[in-house]
C-alpha positions in Angstrom: -21.2 145.6 -104.5 -20.0 145.3 -101.7 -20.5 148.0 -99.1 -17.6 148.7 -96.7 -19.6 150.5 -94.0 -21.8 147.7 -94.1 -18.8 145.0 -93.8 -17.2 146.5 -91.1 -20.5 147.1 -89.3 -21.2 143.3 -89.4 -17.7 142.4 -88.3 -17.4 144.5 -85.2 -19.8 142.0 -83.3 -17.2 139.3 -83.9 -13.8 141.4 -83.9 -13.2 140.2 -80.1 -13.5 137.1 -81.5 -11.4 136.5 -84.5 -8.7 138.5 -82.2 -8.8 136.0 -80.0 -8.5 132.8 -82.6 -5.6 134.2 -84.2 -4.4 135.0 -80.8 -4.5 131.7 -79.9 -3.1 130.3 -83.2 -0.1 131.9 -83.3 0.8 131.2 -79.6 -0.4 127.6 -79.1 -0.1 125.7 -82.8 3.6 126.2 -83.8 4.1 123.9 -80.9 2.7 121.4 -83.2 2.9 122.7 -86.3 7.2 123.2 -86.6 8.3 120.0 -84.6 6.3 118.5 -88.1 9.0 119.7 -89.7 11.9 118.0 -87.5 10.5 114.7 -88.7 10.8 114.8 -92.1 14.5 113.6 -92.4 17.8 112.9 -90.7 19.2 116.7 -90.9 18.0 117.7 -87.3 19.5 120.8 -86.8 18.2 122.3 -90.0 14.7 121.3 -89.5 15.0 122.2 -85.7 15.5 125.6 -86.7 12.3 126.9 -87.5 11.0 125.8 -83.7 14.0 127.0 -82.4 13.6 130.6 -84.3 9.9 130.7 -83.0 10.5 129.9 -79.0 13.3 132.3 -79.1 11.5 135.2 -80.2 8.0 134.5 -78.6 10.2 134.8 -75.1 12.8 137.5 -75.6 10.8 139.9 -78.2 9.1 142.2 -75.4 12.0 142.8 -73.6 12.4 145.3 -75.7 10.1 147.2 -75.4 10.8 147.7 -71.9 10.1 151.5 -70.8 8.2 152.5 -74.1 5.0 150.7 -73.6 3.5 151.0 -77.1 -0.3 150.8 -77.3 -1.9 148.0 -77.9 -3.1 148.8 -81.1 0.2 149.0 -82.3 1.4 146.1 -80.7 -1.3 144.1 -82.6 -0.4 145.6 -86.4 2.9 144.6 -85.7 2.2 140.8 -84.5 0.2 140.2 -87.3 2.3 141.9 -90.1 4.6 139.8 -88.6 2.6 136.6 -88.4 1.3 137.3 -92.2 4.7 137.4 -93.5 5.6 134.2 -91.6 3.2 132.2 -92.5 3.4 133.6 -96.4 7.2 132.3 -96.4 6.3 129.3 -94.7 4.2 128.4 -98.1 7.4 128.3 -99.7 9.6 126.1 -97.3 9.3 122.9 -99.7 11.0 125.1 -102.0 14.2 126.1 -99.6 14.2 125.4 -95.9 15.4 129.1 -95.4 11.4 130.3 -95.2 10.8 127.6 -92.9 13.4 129.4 -90.6 12.0 133.2 -91.8 8.4 131.7 -90.9 9.6 130.7 -87.4 11.2 134.3 -86.8 7.8 135.9 -87.8 5.5 133.6 -85.9 7.4 133.9 -82.9 7.3 137.8 -83.1 3.7 137.3 -83.5 3.2 135.2 -80.6 5.0 137.9 -78.5 3.3 140.8 -79.6 -0.5 139.4 -80.3 -1.7 138.2 -76.9 -0.6 141.3 -74.7 -2.8 143.2 -77.5 -6.0 140.9 -77.8 -5.7 141.1 -74.0 -5.6 144.8 -73.7 -8.9 144.7 -76.2 -10.6 142.2 -74.2 -10.6 144.5 -71.1 -11.7 147.2 -72.8 -14.4 145.6 -73.8 -15.4 144.2 -70.5 -15.1 147.8 -69.1 -16.9 149.2 -72.0 -19.9 146.5 -71.5 -20.0 145.3 -74.6 -22.8 142.7 -75.9 -21.4 139.2 -76.0 -22.0 136.8 -78.8 -23.9 133.8 -77.6 -21.7 130.7 -77.8 -18.5 132.6 -79.0 -16.8 129.9 -77.2 -18.0 127.3 -78.9 -17.0 129.5 -82.3 -13.8 129.7 -80.8 -12.4 126.4 -79.8 -14.2 125.0 -82.8 -11.9 127.0 -85.2 -8.8 125.9 -83.0 -9.7 122.1 -83.0 -10.3 122.4 -87.0 -6.9 124.0 -87.4 -5.5 121.4 -85.1 -6.7 118.3 -86.6 -5.2 119.9 -90.1 -1.9 120.2 -88.7 -1.9 117.0 -86.8 -3.1 114.9 -89.9 -1.7 116.5 -93.0 1.5 118.6 -91.0 4.0 115.6 -91.5 3.0 115.4 -95.1 1.9 118.4 -96.7 3.3 121.3 -94.1 2.0 124.2 -97.0 -1.8 123.3 -96.1 -1.1 123.7 -92.1 0.7 127.4 -93.1 -2.5 127.9 -95.1 -4.9 127.2 -92.4 -2.6 129.6 -89.8 -2.8 132.1 -92.9 -6.3 132.0 -93.1 -7.0 132.4 -89.3 -4.1 135.2 -88.9 -6.5 137.0 -91.9 -9.3 136.9 -89.4 -7.0 138.9 -87.1 -6.6 141.7 -89.3 -10.6 141.4 -90.2 -11.1 141.4 -86.4 -8.3 144.5 -86.0 -10.0 146.9 -88.8 -13.5 146.5 -87.7 -13.0 146.8 -83.7 -15.2 149.3 -82.2 -12.5 149.5 -79.5 -9.4 150.3 -81.7 -7.8 154.0 -80.8 -5.7 155.9 -83.3 -2.0 154.6 -83.5 0.2 157.0 -81.3 4.0 156.6 -82.6 7.0 155.0 -80.0 9.4 157.5 -79.0 12.7 155.9 -78.2 14.1 158.7 -76.4 16.4 156.9 -73.6 19.0 155.4 -75.7 20.6 154.0 -72.5 17.7 152.6 -71.7 17.0 151.1 -75.6 20.9 150.0 -75.2 20.5 148.3 -71.8 17.0 146.1 -73.6 18.9 145.4 -76.7 22.0 143.7 -74.7 19.8 142.1 -72.3 17.6 140.7 -74.8 20.4 139.6 -76.7 21.7 137.4 -73.9 18.5 136.1 -73.4 18.2 135.1 -76.7 21.5 133.6 -77.3 21.1 131.6 -74.1 17.6 130.3 -75.0 18.7 129.5 -78.3 21.1 127.2 -77.1 18.7 126.0 -74.9 16.4 124.6 -77.8 19.5 123.6 -80.1 21.1 121.7 -77.3 17.1 119.5 -77.1 16.8 119.5 -81.1 20.3 119.3 -82.2 21.2 116.9 -79.0 24.9 118.3 -78.0 25.8 118.9 -74.9 27.8 122.0 -76.4 24.9 124.1 -77.0 23.9 122.9 -73.5 26.6 124.2 -71.7 26.8 127.5 -73.3 23.0 128.3 -72.8 23.5 127.8 -69.0 26.4 129.7 -68.8 25.2 132.6 -70.4 21.8 132.1 -68.8 23.9 132.1 -64.8 25.7 135.5 -66.2 22.7 137.0 -67.2 19.3 136.1 -65.2 20.5 137.5 -62.0 21.1 141.0 -64.3 17.9 140.3 -65.8 15.9 139.9 -62.8 17.3 142.9 -60.7 16.6 145.1 -63.5 13.1 143.4 -65.1 10.9 142.8 -61.9 12.1 144.8 -59.4 11.2 148.2 -60.5 8.8 149.9 -63.2 10.1 151.3 -66.1 8.4 154.8 -65.2 8.2 156.3 -62.0 9.4 155.5 -58.8 6.8 152.7 -58.3 8.2 149.0 -57.5 6.5 145.5 -58.4 4.8 144.3 -54.9 6.3 140.7 -53.7 3.0 139.0 -54.7 3.3 140.3 -58.2 6.7 139.2 -58.6 6.1 135.5 -56.8 2.7 134.8 -58.8 4.1 136.0 -62.0 7.6 134.2 -61.4 5.6 131.0 -60.5 3.5 131.2 -63.2 6.5 131.1 -65.7 7.8 127.8 -63.7 4.2 126.3 -63.9 4.3 126.9 -68.1 7.8 125.9 -68.6 7.3 122.4 -66.5 4.3 121.8 -69.1 5.9 123.4 -72.0 9.7 122.2 -71.8 10.0 119.6 -69.0 7.0 118.4 -70.1 7.7 117.8 -73.9 10.8 115.8 -72.8 8.9 113.8 -70.1 6.0 112.6 -73.0 8.7 112.3 -75.6 10.6 109.5 -73.4 7.6 108.0 -71.3 4.4 108.2 -73.3 5.7 108.7 -76.9 5.7 111.8 -79.3 2.4 111.0 -80.6 0.5 111.7 -76.9 1.5 115.5 -77.0 -0.8 116.9 -79.3 -3.3 115.7 -76.0 -1.2 117.8 -74.0 -1.8 120.8 -76.4 -5.5 119.8 -76.4 -5.1 120.6 -72.6 -4.6 123.9 -73.0 -7.7 124.6 -75.2 -10.1 122.7 -72.0 -8.1 124.8 -69.4 -8.9 128.0 -71.4 -12.5 127.0 -71.4 -13.1 125.5 -67.8 -10.4 127.3 -65.7 -12.3 129.9 -64.2 -16.0 128.7 -63.6 -14.1 125.5 -61.8 -12.2 128.0 -59.4 -15.2 130.2 -58.7 -17.6 126.9 -57.7 -14.7 125.3 -55.9 -14.9 129.1 -53.8 -19.0 129.2 -53.7 -19.1 125.4 -52.1 -16.3 126.1 -49.5 -16.1 129.8 -49.2 -13.7 129.7 -46.6 -10.9 129.2 -49.2 -10.2 132.2 -51.2 -10.0 131.4 -54.8 -5.8 132.1 -54.6 -5.5 129.9 -52.3 -7.6 126.9 -54.3 -5.6 127.9 -57.0 -2.3 127.0 -55.1 -4.3 123.8 -53.7 -5.0 122.5 -57.6 -1.5 123.7 -58.5 -0.2 120.8 -56.0 -3.2 118.4 -57.2 -1.7 118.8 -60.6 2.2 118.5 -60.1 0.7 115.1 -57.8 -1.2 113.3 -61.1 1.7 113.8 -63.3 3.6 111.2 -61.3 0.9 108.7 -62.6 0.3 108.1 -66.4 -3.2 107.4 -66.7 -3.7 110.9 -64.9 -1.1 112.6 -66.7 -3.4 114.9 -69.0 -5.7 115.4 -65.6 -2.6 116.9 -64.0 -1.8 118.9 -67.0 -4.9 120.2 -67.5 -4.9 121.8 -63.5 -1.0 123.3 -63.9 -2.8 125.4 -67.4 -6.0 125.9 -65.2 -3.3 127.5 -62.8 -1.5 129.7 -64.8 -4.5 131.4 -66.5 -5.6 132.4 -62.9 -2.4 133.3 -61.4 -2.1 135.4 -65.0 -5.3 136.8 -63.6 -4.0 137.8 -60.3 -0.9 139.5 -61.7 -2.8 141.7 -63.9 -5.5 142.4 -61.0 -2.7 143.5 -58.7 -0.8 145.7 -61.2 -3.5 147.5 -62.1 -4.3 148.2 -58.7 -1.3 148.5 -57.1 1.1 150.9 -60.2 0.7 153.6 -62.0 0.6 151.8 -65.1 -1.9 151.8 -67.6 -3.9 148.8 -69.0 -2.0 148.7 -71.8 1.6 148.1 -70.2 0.2 145.8 -67.7 -0.3 143.3 -70.1 3.5 144.2 -71.0 5.1 143.6 -67.6 3.0 139.8 -67.2 4.5 138.2 -69.9 8.1 139.4 -68.9 7.6 138.2 -65.2 6.5 134.6 -66.6 9.6 134.7 -69.0 12.2 135.4 -66.1 10.3 132.0 -64.3 10.5 130.4 -67.1 14.3 130.9 -68.1 14.6 130.1 -64.0 13.2 126.9 -64.4 14.9 125.9 -67.2 18.2 126.8 -65.8 17.5 124.7 -62.7 15.9 121.7 -64.7 19.2 121.5 -67.2 21.6 121.4 -63.8 19.3 119.0 -62.1 19.0 116.7 -65.4 23.3 117.2 -65.4 23.9 116.3 -61.5 21.5 113.1 -61.6 23.0 112.1 -65.2 26.8 112.4 -63.7 25.2 110.2 -60.5 23.7 107.3 -62.3 26.5 107.4 -64.7 24.5 107.9 -67.4 25.5 110.2 -70.5 23.0 113.2 -71.0 24.4 113.5 -74.7 22.8 110.4 -75.1 19.2 111.5 -74.2 19.7 114.6 -75.9 20.8 112.9 -79.1 17.6 110.4 -78.8 15.0 113.0 -78.1 16.4 115.4 -80.9 16.2 112.4 -83.5 12.6 111.2 -81.9 14.3 107.9 -80.9 14.3 108.0 -76.9 14.1 104.8 -75.5 13.1 103.8 -71.8 16.3 103.4 -70.8 16.6 107.3 -69.9 13.1 106.2 -68.0 14.9 105.8 -64.8 16.8 109.5 -65.1 13.7 111.2 -65.6 12.0 109.7 -63.2 14.4 111.1 -60.8 14.7 114.6 -62.6 10.1 114.3 -62.0 10.8 114.2 -58.5 13.1 117.2 -58.1 11.4 119.7 -60.1 8.3 119.3 -58.8 9.5 120.1 -55.6 10.5 122.9 -56.9 7.4 124.1 -58.3 5.7 122.8 -55.1 8.3 125.0 -53.3 7.9 128.4 -55.2 3.7 127.4 -54.7 4.7 127.5 -50.7 6.8 130.9 -50.8 3.5 132.0 -52.8 1.5 131.1 -50.2 3.4 133.0 -47.3 3.4 135.9 -49.1 -0.2 135.8 -49.9 -1.1 135.2 -46.3 1.5 137.8 -44.8 -0.7 140.3 -47.2 -3.8 138.8 -46.2 -2.7 139.4 -42.4 -1.3 143.2 -43.2 -4.6 144.0 -45.6 -7.0 143.0 -41.8 
């Protein structure tokens, strides 16, 4: 007979590892799994919806919680529940595609809620100085690569196996949450401020509408969706920036310029890889190459922090924050040369992780937020930076296409059907230069703000 107490005690040692595996799974691997559905037949819009819904819910869900700051346990419970339901429904998508759409919604919500919750648990573990498992990183990355291989090899032929594998990893997350010695009693979320709730709902819905049109434009191939998304975002983004990134939701504390700038730059870097990078890879390198881009995400998580510490130790005159911006510039330059494109992506993903650490460190030192609250502010800043990048990206693409006499609708249609030809390589090449200069300009602004802060602190 199973001794529940002993099982929980044994599992407690691995709880952090289980939660990390689950968080990374629902946050990253749907970028490989759900696009497999698009390749199954020619009804592009129907098969694109699961991916569209996943991405949109992933980017908008956290905006609903501004001002309420639920505890990490609550977010983890909601996230694991959504992931479980989503993966279960995904098993039946072969019978009715509606289940794949619902799976995209569930996994998207989980991808928004689980990562900040798991980061809170990790922070608690560091504070409590809990003993770490030897070679835990190898276990984590081995498990992730195993599932990644399953999705890549069998995802297009037997989608059910991919959803089954994700469901198994979500089960690990439930075990990790149940057994975690860091878990605190659940506290109810009280929705007292009706005006704040209404504002959150309104702006979240507007951002959702804009993002879903952007994604439909890419995966359906229509200019109408693109124009709708740009119109809504041009109206909503200034309001969202003013409301979500300027003043904290409780008290009179304000976000510092460095928090805002670094959080915003992080969003630019992420969508340079995840949004523009996808188009670049499909047009220039071929869709099968994208799995290597995802692999760079995993490698960056493993070597990012140690690499920056090593560089700082060798050249202590340059701060880690400045090294990070230099690595960003190097990564952007390397993306121009195809043989080292993946190295450039690796550099950018390392920068993303370090920017996140910098933002969280300053949120902890300069604001009255609790740890649970800090890990909700950073993703919202990231989302706003990403939205800004996407708006500029599509505006630049439309302008360059107009100047060159190229029909952008043709590129969107070809991309949607995964038949993009070399005819669009000139357009992408010009857009690449412009977007790199935009991100470099944002990095320069962050550098100047850091220098000003450093002088003020002397």
